[in-house]
C-alpha positions as CSV (number, residue, x, y, z in Angstrom):
1,M,-116.0,47.3,-95.6
2,T,-112.7,48.3,-95.3
3,H,-110.9,48.8,-91.8
4,K,-110.6,53.0,-92.5
5,A,-114.2,53.2,-92.8
6,L,-115.0,51.2,-89.9
7,T,-112.3,53.1,-87.6
8,N,-112.2,55.9,-89.1
9,N,-108.6,55.3,-88.7
10,L,-105.8,53.8,-91.3
11,P,-104.3,50.2,-90.3
12,Q,-100.6,52.2,-90.3
13,S,-101.1,53.9,-87.6
14,F,-101.6,51.2,-85.1
15,K,-98.9,49.8,-86.3
16,K,-96.6,52.8,-85.8
17,R,-98.0,53.5,-82.7
18,Y,-97.2,50.2,-81.3
19,I,-93.5,50.7,-83.0
20,E,-93.4,54.3,-81.2
21,R,-94.8,52.6,-78.1
22,K,-92.0,49.9,-78.2
23,I,-89.0,52.5,-78.8
24,R,-90.3,54.8,-76.0
25,A,-90.3,51.9,-73.5
26,R,-87.2,50.4,-74.3
27,L,-85.8,53.9,-73.6
28,L,-87.2,54.6,-70.3
29,R,-85.7,51.2,-69.4
30,I,-82.7,52.0,-70.6
31,Q,-82.4,55.1,-69.1
32,R,-83.7,53.5,-65.4
33,R,-81.1,51.4,-66.0
34,R,-78.5,54.2,-66.0
35,N,-79.8,56.2,-63.4
36,K,-80.0,53.3,-60.4
37,V,-78.1,53.9,-57.7
38,Y,-75.6,51.4,-56.9
39,R,-75.3,50.9,-53.5
40,R,-71.0,50.2,-53.0
41,K,-70.0,47.1,-51.1
42,N,-68.1,48.6,-47.6
43,G,-64.5,47.2,-47.9
44,N,-63.8,48.0,-44.6
45,H,-64.4,44.8,-43.1
46,N,-61.1,43.3,-41.3
47,G,-60.9,40.0,-38.8
48,P,-63.3,37.8,-37.9
49,D,-66.9,38.7,-36.7
50,A,-67.0,38.5,-32.9
51,D,-70.0,35.8,-32.9
52,Y,-67.7,33.4,-34.8
53,G,-64.9,31.6,-33.5
54,Q,-62.7,32.2,-31.1
55,V,-61.7,36.5,-31.6
56,T,-60.0,37.2,-28.5
57,S,-56.9,34.6,-28.6
58,I,-56.3,33.9,-31.8
59,S,-53.3,31.5,-31.7
60,D,-50.4,30.6,-34.3
61,A,-48.7,27.4,-32.5
62,P,-50.1,24.2,-33.0
63,D,-52.1,22.0,-30.2
64,V,-49.3,19.1,-30.5
65,S,-45.6,19.6,-29.5
66,E,-43.1,19.3,-32.1
67,E,-42.2,15.9,-32.0
68,I,-45.1,14.6,-32.7
69,L,-46.0,17.0,-35.5
70,E,-42.6,16.0,-37.1
71,T,-43.5,12.3,-36.5
72,E,-46.8,12.5,-37.8
73,K,-45.3,14.8,-41.0
74,K,-42.7,12.3,-41.8
75,A,-45.1,8.9,-42.0
76,F,-47.7,11.0,-43.9
77,L,-44.7,12.1,-46.0
78,R,-43.8,8.1,-46.4
79,S,-46.7,6.8,-47.3
80,L,-47.6,9.5,-49.8
81,E,-44.6,8.2,-51.5
82,K,-45.7,4.8,-51.3
83,Q,-49.1,5.6,-52.8
84,Q,-46.9,7.0,-55.6
85,K,-44.7,4.6,-56.1
86,I,-47.8,2.1,-56.6
87,S,-49.3,4.5,-58.7
88,H,-46.3,4.5,-61.5
């Protein structure tokens, strides 16, 4: 017996409907992606968060005196020079 005799349909019709469904599904997926509403990020965030760290008094002044800062800076630079001489 043939497929047509059993089901009264040709086998190509199944294949044709399968391909049509695949194409329709792909088109719908693309349309959904195009029509999707994307939420814009709020770009109005300025400064630190109120719940994170100091907000009211931000100071650019160092925690140590100027003299101690200079001596520490010079000592650090000397150590870097020593390391550079050793590596070369």
